[in-house]
MARBA-3410 file (N, C-alpha, C, O; in Angstrom, 1 decimal):
197
0.8,-1.2,-0.2,-0.1,0.1,0.0,1.0,1.3,-0.1,1.0,2.2,-0.9 ~ 2.0,1.0,1.0,2.9,2.6,1.0,3.4,2.3,-0.6,3.8,3.3,-1.3 ~ 3.5,1.4,-1.0,4.5,1.4,-2.4,3.6,2.2,-3.6,4.1,3.0,-4.4 ~ 2.1,1.8,-3.4,1.1,2.3,-4.0,0.8,3.8,-4.1,0.4,4.5,-5.0 ~ 1.0,4.2,-2.8,0.9,5.7,-2.5,2.0,6.6,-2.9,1.9,7.8,-3.1
3.1,5.9,-2.9,4.4,6.5,-3.6,4.3,6.6,-5.1,4.9,7.6,-5.7 ~ 3.6,5.7,-5.9,3.6,5.3,-7.0,2.6,6.3,-7.5,2.9,6.7,-8.7 ~ 1.4,6.8,-6.8,0.4,7.5,-7.1,0.9,8.9,-7.1,0.6,9.7,-8.1 ~ 1.7,9.4,-6.1,2.5,10.8,-5.8,3.1,11.2,-6.9,2.9,12.3,-7.5 ~ 4.1,10.1,-7.3,5.2,10.2,-8.4,4.2,10.5,-9.7,4.4,11.5,-10.3
3.2,9.7,-10.0,2.3,10.4,-11.2,1.7,11.5,-11.1,1.6,12.2,-12.2 ~ 1.3,12.0,-10.0,0.5,13.0,-9.5,1.7,14.3,-10.0,1.4,15.2,-10.8 ~ 2.9,14.0,-9.4,4.0,15.2,-9.4,4.4,15.0,-11.1,4.5,16.0,-11.7 ~ 4.6,14.0,-11.5,5.1,13.9,-12.9,3.8,14.8,-13.9,4.1,15.4,-15.0 ~ 2.7,14.6,-13.5,1.7,15.3,-14.3,1.7,16.8,-14.2,1.7,17.6,-15.1
1.7,17.0,-12.8,1.8,18.5,-12.5,3.1,19.2,-12.8,3.0,20.4,-12.8 ~ 4.3,18.7,-13.2,5.4,19.1,-13.7,5.0,19.3,-15.3,4.8,20.4,-15.8 ~ 4.9,18.3,-15.8,4.4,18.3,-17.6,3.6,19.3,-17.9,3.9,20.2,-18.7 ~ 2.4,19.3,-17.2,1.4,20.5,-17.2,2.1,21.8,-17.3,2.0,22.6,-18.2 ~ 3.0,21.9,-16.0,3.6,23.2,-15.9,4.6,23.7,-17.1,4.8,24.9,-17.5
5.2,22.7,-17.6,6.2,22.8,-18.3,5.3,23.2,-19.7,5.5,24.3,-20.2 ~ 4.4,22.4,-20.2,3.7,23.0,-21.3,3.1,24.2,-21.2,3.0,25.0,-22.2 ~ 2.6,24.6,-19.9,2.4,25.9,-19.6,3.5,27.2,-20.0,3.3,28.3,-20.6 ~ 4.4,26.7,-19.5,5.6,27.7,-19.9,6.1,27.8,-21.3,6.8,28.7,-21.7 ~ 5.8,26.7,-22.0,5.9,26.8,-23.6,5.0,27.6,-24.3,5.3,28.1,-25.4
3.9,27.7,-23.8,2.8,28.5,-24.2,3.1,29.9,-23.9,2.8,30.8,-24.7 ~ 3.5,30.1,-22.9,4.0,31.6,-22.6,5.0,31.9,-23.5,4.8,32.9,-24.2 ~ 6.1,31.3,-23.6,7.3,31.6,-24.5,6.7,31.8,-25.7,6.8,32.8,-26.3 ~ 6.0,30.8,-26.2,5.5,30.9,-27.7,4.7,32.4,-27.8,4.8,33.0,-28.9 ~ 3.9,32.9,-26.8,3.2,34.0,-27.0,3.9,35.2,-27.0,3.4,36.3,-27.3
5.1,35.0,-26.5,6.0,36.3,-26.5,6.9,36.5,-27.5,7.5,37.6,-27.6 ~ 6.9,35.5,-28.6,7.5,35.4,-29.7,7.1,36.6,-30.5,5.9,36.6,-30.7 ~ 7.8,37.5,-31.1,7.2,38.8,-32.1,6.6,38.2,-33.3,7.0,37.3,-34.0 ~ 5.5,38.8,-33.5,5.1,38.1,-34.8,5.1,39.4,-36.0,4.5,40.4,-35.7 ~ 5.6,39.2,-37.0,5.8,40.2,-38.0,4.9,40.1,-39.1,4.7,39.0,-39.7
4.3,41.3,-39.5,3.5,41.6,-40.6,3.9,42.3,-41.8,4.7,43.2,-41.8 ~ 3.3,41.7,-42.8,3.4,42.1,-44.3,3.1,43.4,-44.2,2.1,43.8,-43.6 ~ 4.0,44.4,-44.9,3.8,45.8,-44.6,2.8,46.2,-45.9,2.4,47.3,-46.0 ~ 2.5,45.1,-46.6,1.5,45.5,-47.5,0.4,44.8,-47.9,0.5,43.6,-47.9 ~ -0.8,45.4,-48.3,-2.3,44.5,-48.4,-2.1,43.2,-49.1,-1.1,43.0,-49.9
-3.1,42.5,-48.9,-3.0,41.2,-49.6,-2.2,40.1,-49.6,-2.3,39.1,-50.4 ~ -1.3,40.4,-48.6,-0.4,39.0,-48.5,0.8,39.2,-49.4,1.7,38.4,-49.3 ~ 1.0,40.2,-50.2,2.3,40.2,-51.1,3.0,40.8,-50.7,2.5,41.7,-50.0 ~ 4.7,40.8,-50.9,5.5,41.5,-50.4,5.9,42.6,-51.7,6.7,43.6,-51.5 ~ 5.4,42.4,-53.0,5.7,43.2,-53.7,4.9,44.3,-53.8,3.7,44.2,-53.6
5.5,45.7,-54.0,4.7,46.6,-54.0,3.5,46.8,-54.6,3.3,46.3,-55.8 ~ 2.6,47.4,-54.1,1.2,47.2,-54.8,1.2,48.3,-55.8,2.0,49.3,-55.5 ~ 0.5,48.5,-56.9,0.4,48.9,-58.0,2.1,49.1,-58.7,2.4,50.2,-59.2 ~ 3.0,48.0,-58.8,4.3,48.0,-59.2,4.1,48.2,-60.8,3.3,47.5,-61.5 ~ 4.8,49.2,-60.9,4.8,49.5,-62.6,6.3,49.4,-62.9,7.0,49.7,-61.9
7.0,49.1,-64.1,8.3,49.0,-64.2,8.5,49.8,-65.5,7.6,50.1,-66.2 ~ 9.9,50.3,-65.8,10.3,50.9,-66.9,10.3,49.9,-68.0,10.3,48.7,-67.7 ~ 10.2,50.2,-69.2,10.4,49.2,-70.4,10.7,49.9,-71.5,10.8,51.2,-71.5 ~ 10.8,49.2,-72.6,11.0,49.8,-73.9,10.2,51.0,-74.4,10.7,51.8,-75.2 ~ 8.7,51.1,-73.9,7.9,52.2,-74.5,7.7,53.1,-73.5,7.3,54.2,-73.8
8.1,52.9,-72.1,7.4,53.7,-71.0,8.8,54.1,-69.9,9.7,53.2,-69.6 ~ 8.8,55.2,-69.4,9.0,55.2,-68.1,7.9,54.9,-67.0,6.8,55.2,-67.2 ~ 8.2,54.4,-65.9,7.2,54.1,-65.0,7.6,54.3,-63.8,8.8,54.2,-63.6 ~ 6.8,54.6,-62.6,7.1,54.7,-61.5,6.1,54.2,-60.4,5.0,53.9,-61.0 ~ 6.0,54.2,-59.2,4.9,54.0,-58.2,5.1,55.1,-57.4,6.2,55.6,-57.2
3.9,55.6,-56.8,4.1,56.7,-55.9,3.3,56.1,-54.5,2.5,55.2,-54.5 ~ 3.6,56.7,-53.4,3.1,56.1,-52.1,3.1,57.2,-51.2,4.0,58.1,-51.2 ~ 1.9,57.2,-50.3,1.5,58.1,-49.6,0.7,57.4,-48.5,0.1,56.3,-48.7 ~ 0.8,57.9,-47.2,0.3,57.3,-45.9,-0.5,58.5,-45.1,-0.1,59.7,-45.1 ~ -1.3,58.2,-44.6,-2.1,59.1,-43.7,-3.6,58.6,-43.1,-4.0,57.5,-42.9
-4.1,59.7,-42.9,-5.6,59.1,-42.2,-6.7,58.6,-43.1,-7.1,59.3,-44.1 ~ -7.3,57.5,-42.9,-8.3,57.2,-43.7,-9.3,57.9,-44.5,-9.9,57.7,-45.5 ~ -9.4,59.1,-43.4,-10.6,60.1,-43.7,-10.1,61.0,-44.6,-10.8,62.0,-44.9 ~ -8.8,61.0,-45.3,-8.4,61.9,-46.2,-7.8,61.1,-47.6,-6.7,61.4,-48.2 ~ -8.7,60.2,-48.0,-8.0,59.2,-48.9,-7.8,60.1,-50.4,-6.9,59.9,-51.2
-8.7,61.0,-50.6,-8.7,62.0,-51.7,-7.2,62.7,-51.7,-6.4,62.9,-52.7 ~ -6.9,63.2,-50.2,-5.5,64.1,-50.4,-4.4,63.1,-50.6,-3.4,63.5,-51.2 ~ -4.4,61.9,-50.2,-3.7,60.9,-50.3,-3.4,60.5,-51.8,-2.3,60.5,-52.3 ~ -4.3,60.2,-52.2,-4.3,60.0,-53.8,-3.4,61.2,-54.6,-2.4,60.8,-55.2 ~ -3.5,62.1,-54.5,-2.8,63.2,-54.9,-1.4,63.6,-54.5,-0.6,64.2,-55.1
-1.3,62.9,-53.3,0.0,62.9,-52.7,1.1,61.7,-53.4,2.2,62.0,-53.7 ~ 0.5,60.6,-53.5,0.9,59.5,-54.1,1.1,59.9,-55.5,2.2,59.6,-55.9 ~ 0.3,60.5,-56.3,0.5,60.5,-57.4,1.7,61.5,-57.8,2.4,61.2,-58.8 ~ 1.8,62.6,-57.1,2.9,63.6,-56.9,4.2,62.8,-56.6,5.3,63.1,-57.2 ~ 3.9,61.9,-55.8,5.3,60.9,-55.3,5.9,60.2,-56.4,7.2,60.3,-56.5
5.1,59.5,-57.5,5.4,58.9,-58.5,5.8,60.0,-59.6,6.8,59.8,-60.3 ~ 5.2,60.9,-59.8,5.7,62.0,-60.8,7.0,62.5,-60.4,7.9,62.5,-61.2 ~ 7.2,62.8,-59.2,8.5,63.4,-58.9,9.7,62.3,-59.2,10.8,62.7,-59.6 ~ 9.5,61.0,-58.9,10.3,59.7,-59.2,10.6,59.7,-60.9,11.7,59.8,-61.4 ~ 9.5,59.5,-61.5,9.4,59.5,-63.2,10.4,60.8,-63.5,11.4,60.6,-64.2
10.1,61.9,-63.1,10.7,63.3,-63.6,12.3,63.0,-63.6,13.0,63.1,-64.5 ~ 12.7,62.7,-62.3,14.4,62.3,-62.2,14.6,61.3,-63.1,15.6,61.5,-63.8 ~ 14.0,60.2,-63.2,14.4,59.2,-64.4,14.8,60.1,-65.8,15.8,60.3,-66.5 ~ 13.5,60.5,-66.0,13.5,61.4,-67.4,14.6,62.2,-67.7,15.3,62.0,-68.7 ~ 14.9,63.3,-66.6,16.0,64.2,-66.5,17.2,63.4,-66.8,17.8,63.7,-67.8
17.6,62.6,-65.9,18.7,61.7,-65.9,19.0,61.3,-67.5,20.0,61.6,-68.1 ~ 18.0,60.6,-68.0,18.1,59.8,-69.2,18.3,61.1,-70.5,19.2,61.1,-71.3 ~ 17.3,61.9,-70.5,17.7,62.9,-71.4,18.6,63.9,-71.4,19.1,64.2,-72.5 ~ 18.9,64.5,-70.3,20.2,65.5,-70.2,21.4,64.8,-71.0,22.0,65.3,-71.9 ~ 21.7,63.5,-70.4,23.1,62.8,-71.3,22.8,63.0,-72.6,23.6,63.8,-73.2
21.8,62.6,-73.2,21.5,62.7,-74.9,21.7,63.9,-75.2,22.6,64.1,-76.0 ~ 21.1,64.9,-74.6,21.1,66.0,-75.1,22.7,66.7,-75.2,23.2,67.5,-76.1 ~ 23.4,66.2,-73.9,24.9,67.1,-74.2,25.8,66.5,-75.0,26.8,67.0,-75.4 ~ 25.5,65.1,-75.3,26.2,64.1,-76.4,25.8,64.8,-77.7,26.6,64.9,-78.7 ~ 24.5,65.2,-77.7,23.8,65.7,-79.2,24.9,67.1,-79.6,25.5,67.3,-80.7
24.9,68.1,-78.4,25.6,69.3,-78.4,27.2,69.1,-78.7,27.8,69.9,-79.4 ~ 27.6,68.0,-78.1,29.1,67.8,-78.3,29.2,67.4,-80.0,30.1,67.9,-80.7 ~ 28.4,66.6,-80.5,28.6,66.3,-81.7,28.4,67.1,-82.8,29.0,66.9,-83.9 ~ 27.5,68.2,-82.6,27.3,69.4,-83.5,28.3,70.4,-83.4,28.6,71.0,-84.5 ~ 28.8,70.6,-82.5,29.9,71.4,-81.8,29.4,72.7,-81.7,29.9,73.6,-82.3
28.2,72.8,-81.0,27.7,74.0,-80.7,27.9,74.6,-79.3,27.2,75.5,-78.9 ~ 28.8,73.9,-78.7,29.3,74.3,-77.2,30.1,75.4,-77.5,31.3,75.0,-77.2 ~ 30.1,76.7,-78.0,30.9,77.7,-78.3,31.0,78.5,-77.0,32.0,79.1,-76.7 ~ 29.9,78.4,-76.2,29.5,78.9,-74.9,29.0,77.9,-74.2,29.2,76.8,-74.6 ~ 28.3,78.1,-72.8,27.8,77.2,-72.5,25.9,77.9,-72.6,24.9,77.2,-72.4
25.8,78.9,-73.0,24.6,79.6,-73.3,23.4,78.6,-74.0,22.3,78.5,-73.5 ~ 23.8,78.0,-75.2,22.7,77.2,-76.1,22.4,75.8,-75.0,21.3,75.3,-75.0 ~ 23.3,75.4,-74.2,23.4,74.2,-73.7,22.7,74.4,-72.5,22.1,73.4,-72.2 ~ 22.6,75.5,-71.7,22.1,75.9,-70.6,20.5,76.0,-70.8,19.6,75.4,-70.2 ~ 20.4,77.0,-72.0,19.2,77.5,-72.1,18.1,76.1,-72.8,16.9,75.9,-72.6
18.9,75.3,-73.6,18.0,74.1,-73.8,17.7,73.0,-72.9,16.7,72.3,-73.1 ~ 18.7,72.9,-71.9,18.8,72.0,-70.8,17.5,72.2,-70.0,16.6,71.4,-69.9 ~ 17.6,73.5,-69.6,16.3,74.3,-68.9,15.0,74.2,-69.7,13.9,73.8,-69.2 ~ 15.1,74.4,-71.0,13.8,74.3,-72.0,13.4,72.8,-71.7,12.2,72.6,-71.6 ~ 14.3,71.9,-71.6,14.0,70.5,-71.9,13.3,70.0,-70.4,12.3,69.4,-70.3
13.9,70.5,-69.4,13.7,70.2,-68.1,12.1,70.9,-67.9,11.3,70.2,-67.3 ~ 11.8,72.0,-68.5,10.3,72.5,-68.3,9.4,71.7,-69.3,8.2,71.6,-69.1 ~ 9.9,71.1,-70.3,9.0,70.3,-71.1,8.9,69.0,-70.2,7.8,68.4,-70.2 ~ 9.8,68.5,-69.6,9.7,67.2,-68.8,8.5,67.4,-67.9,7.5,66.6,-67.7 ~ 8.6,68.6,-67.1,7.9,68.7,-66.0,6.5,68.9,-66.5,5.7,68.3,-65.8
6.0,69.7,-67.6,5.1,69.8,-68.3,4.5,68.6,-68.7,3.3,68.5,-68.4 ~ 5.2,67.5,-69.3,4.5,65.9,-69.7,4.1,65.5,-68.2,2.9,65.4,-67.8 ~ 5.0,65.3,-67.4,5.1,64.7,-66.0,3.6,65.1,-65.4,2.8,64.2,-65.0 ~ 3.4,66.3,-65.4,2.6,67.3,-64.5,0.7,66.7,-65.3,-0.4,66.7,-64.7 ~ 1.0,66.3,-66.6,0.0,66.0,-67.1,-0.6,64.5,-66.9,-1.6,64.2,-67.5
0.0,63.7,-66.3,0.1,62.4,-66.4,-1.1,62.0,-65.7,-1.4,62.8,-64.8 ~ -1.8,60.9,-65.8,-2.6,60.2,-64.9,-2.2,58.7,-64.6,-1.3,58.1,-65.1 ~ -3.0,58.3,-63.6,-2.5,56.9,-63.1,-3.0,56.0,-64.1,-3.8,56.2,-65.0 ~ -2.2,54.7,-63.6,-2.6,53.6,-64.5,-3.0,52.3,-63.6,-3.4,51.2,-64.1 ~ -2.7,52.7,-62.1,-3.2,51.7,-61.0,-3.4,52.7,-59.9,-2.7,53.6,-59.8
-4.4,52.5,-59.0,-4.6,53.2,-57.7,-5.0,52.2,-56.8,-6.0,51.5,-57.1 ~ -4.2,51.9,-55.6,-5.0,51.0,-54.5,-4.8,51.5,-53.1,-4.0,52.3,-52.9 ~ -5.5,51.0,-52.0,-5.3,51.7,-50.7,-4.9,50.3,-50.1,-5.4,49.3,-50.6 ~ -4.3,50.2,-49.3,-4.1,49.2,-48.0,-5.5,49.2,-47.1,-6.3,50.1,-47.3 ~ -5.6,48.0,-46.2,-6.5,48.3,-45.0,-6.2,49.4,-44.2,-5.1,49.9,-44.3
-7.4,49.8,-43.2,-7.3,50.6,-42.1,-6.2,50.1,-41.1,-6.4,49.0,-40.7 ~ -5.3,50.6,-40.7,-4.5,50.0,-39.5,-5.4,50.6,-38.2,-6.3,51.3,-38.3 ~ -4.8,50.1,-37.1,-5.3,50.2,-35.9,-5.3,51.9,-35.5,-6.0,52.2,-34.6 ~ -4.7,52.8,-36.0,-4.6,53.9,-35.6,-5.4,54.7,-36.7,-5.4,55.9,-36.6 ~ -6.1,54.3,-37.7,-7.0,54.5,-38.6,-6.4,55.2,-39.8,-6.9,56.1,-40.4
-5.1,54.6,-40.2,-4.3,55.1,-41.3,-4.3,53.9,-42.2,-4.2,52.7,-41.9 ~ -4.3,54.5,-43.7,-4.3,53.8,-44.8,-3.1,54.1,-45.4,-2.4,55.0,-44.9 ~ -2.5,53.2,-46.6,-1.4,53.6,-47.6,-2.0,53.8,-48.9,-2.7,52.9,-49.4 ~ -1.6,54.8,-49.5,-2.4,54.5,-51.0,-1.0,54.7,-51.9,0.0,55.3,-51.6 ~ -1.4,53.8,-53.4,-0.3,53.6,-54.0,-0.6,53.7,-55.3,-1.4,52.9,-55.8
-0.1,54.7,-56.1,-0.5,54.9,-57.4,0.5,54.6,-58.4,1.6,55.0,-58.1 ~ 0.5,54.0,-59.6,1.3,53.7,-60.5,1.1,54.6,-61.9,0.1,54.6,-62.5 ~ 2.2,55.2,-62.3,2.1,55.8,-63.5,3.1,55.6,-64.5,4.2,55.2,-64.2 ~ 2.6,55.8,-66.0,3.6,55.4,-66.8,3.5,56.6,-67.8,2.5,57.3,-68.0 ~ 4.6,56.8,-68.4,4.7,58.1,-69.4,5.4,57.5,-70.6,6.4,56.8,-70.4
5.0,57.6,-71.9,5.8,57.1,-73.2,6.9,58.0,-73.4,6.9,59.3,-73.3 ~ 8.0,57.1,-73.6,9.2,57.5,-73.9,9.5,58.4,-75.6,10.4,59.1,-76.1 ~ 8.5,57.9,-76.2,8.3,58.4,-77.6,7.9,59.8,-77.5,8.2,60.7,-78.3 ~ 7.0,60.1,-76.4,6.5,61.6,-76.6,7.5,62.4,-76.0,7.5,63.5,-76.3 ~ 8.2,62.0,-75.2,9.5,62.4,-74.4,10.5,62.9,-75.7,10.9,64.1,-75.9
10.7,61.9,-76.4,11.7,62.3,-77.5,11.4,63.1,-78.6,12.2,63.7,-79.3 ~ 10.2,63.0,-78.6,9.5,64.0,-79.8,9.4,65.5,-79.1,10.0,66.5,-79.6 ~ 8.9,65.5,-78.1,8.9,67.0,-77.4,10.1,67.5,-77.1,10.1,68.7,-76.9 ~ 11.3,66.8,-77.0,12.8,67.3,-76.7,13.1,67.6,-78.0,13.3,68.8,-78.2 ~ 13.1,67.0,-79.0,13.5,66.7,-80.5,12.8,68.2,-81.2,13.4,68.9,-81.9
11.5,68.4,-81.0,10.8,69.5,-81.4,11.5,71.0,-80.8,11.8,72.0,-81.4 ~ 11.7,70.7,-79.4,12.5,71.9,-78.8,13.8,72.1,-79.4,14.0,73.3,-79.6 ~ 14.7,71.3,-79.6,15.8,71.2,-80.3,15.8,72.0,-81.9,16.6,72.9,-82.2 ~ 14.6,71.4,-82.6,14.8,72.1,-84.0,14.1,73.5,-83.8,13.9,74.1,-84.9 ~ 13.8,74.0,-82.8,13.3,75.4,-82.8,14.5,76.3,-82.4,14.4,77.5,-82.6
15.6,75.8,-82.0,16.5,76.5,-81.8,17.3,77.3,-83.0,17.1,76.9,-84.2 ~ 18.1,78.3,-82.7,18.7,79.1,-84.0,19.6,78.4,-84.7,19.4,78.4,-85.9 ~ 20.5,77.7,-84.2,21.8,77.1,-84.6,21.2,76.2,-85.6,20.4,75.4,-85.4 ~ 21.8,76.5,-87.0,21.6,75.8,-88.2,21.7,74.1,-88.1,21.0,73.3,-88.6 ~ 22.7,74.0,-87.4,23.3,72.4,-87.6,22.3,71.6,-86.6,21.9,70.5,-86.9
21.8,72.3,-85.4,20.8,71.7,-84.7,19.5,71.5,-85.5,18.8,70.5,-85.3 ~ 19.2,72.5,-86.4,17.9,72.4,-86.8,17.9,71.0,-87.9,16.9,70.2,-88.0 ~ 19.3,71.0,-88.9,19.5,70.0,-89.5,19.6,68.6,-88.9,19.2,67.6,-89.5 ~ 20.0,68.6,-87.7,20.2,67.3,-87.0,19.2,66.9,-86.2,19.3,65.8,-85.6 ~ 18.2,67.7,-86.2,16.9,67.4,-85.0,16.3,66.3,-85.2,15.9,65.7,-84.2
16.1,65.7,-86.5,15.3,64.6,-86.8,16.0,63.2,-86.3,15.7,62.2,-85.6 ~ 17.4,63.6,-86.9,18.4,62.2,-86.4,18.4,62.0,-85.0,18.5,60.9,-84.5 ~ 18.3,63.4,-84.4,18.4,63.3,-82.9,17.1,62.7,-82.2,17.1,61.7,-81.4 ~ 16.0,63.1,-82.6,14.8,62.6,-82.4,14.9,61.0,-82.3,14.5,60.3,-81.4 ~ 15.4,60.4,-83.7,15.5,58.7,-84.0,16.4,58.2,-82.7,16.2,57.2,-81.9
17.4,59.1,-82.5,18.5,58.4,-81.7,18.0,58.5,-80.3,18.5,57.6,-79.6 ~ 17.2,59.4,-79.6,17.1,59.5,-78.6,15.9,58.6,-78.2,15.8,57.9,-77.2 ~ 15.1,58.6,-79.0,13.9,57.4,-79.0,14.3,56.2,-78.7,13.7,55.4,-77.9 ~ 15.7,55.8,-79.5,16.2,54.2,-79.4,16.8,54.2,-78.1,16.7,53.3,-77.4 ~ 17.4,55.3,-77.8,18.1,54.9,-76.5,17.5,55.1,-75.4,18.0,54.5,-74.5
16.3,55.8,-75.2,15.3,55.9,-74.0,14.8,54.6,-74.1,14.2,54.2,-73.1 ~ 14.9,53.7,-75.2,14.3,52.2,-74.9,14.9,51.3,-74.3,14.6,50.4,-73.5 ~ 16.2,51.7,-74.6,17.0,50.8,-73.5,17.2,51.4,-72.3,18.0,50.8,-71.6 ~ 16.7,52.5,-71.8,17.2,53.1,-70.5,16.1,52.0,-69.6,15.0,51.5,-70.0 ~ 16.8,51.8,-68.3,16.1,50.8,-67.6,17.0,51.7,-66.2,18.2,52.0,-66.2
16.0,51.9,-65.0,16.5,52.2,-63.9,17.7,51.2,-63.2,17.5,49.9,-63.1 ~ 18.4,51.7,-62.8,19.5,50.7,-62.3,19.6,50.7,-60.9,20.4,50.0,-60.3
END
């Protein structure tokens, strides 16, 4: 009988010990940090992702803020995308224009270059400011009442090449006028190859 009581106590103690260990595992598991995906829908790719290709420059703008201000967030995200795309365009086009001036030997002073680059930047901003979105998405509302807005935009590389070449052809330098069409074709081809690195 004494042996049965010792065995019962041992089984009881073992049961309490195992239950206690299992409880500690649950506490430890509950304390493990849980990471969540920063984007809606379970995908890690940016919503409204658009990419440069042979025909278009592309960018995705992002804005976040109160879900009560979704309209303002759309405008902010669009402006963010436009700023990104404008930088890409300026980078690609300015290099081409400088090469063009070197090839026609018009750089007797820098006045023509500076005026033309300034004019081209105005053209780029005019084109960029008239873009509309090709994709718009909102995230879910978080615990603080905020959402993220994503706006994808694309701008035709041919449209930019044509506008820049037209600007060059209006320049008073005859050699620029004579080579503007050649430049238009070359710029259009080079922009097709341009991809953000």
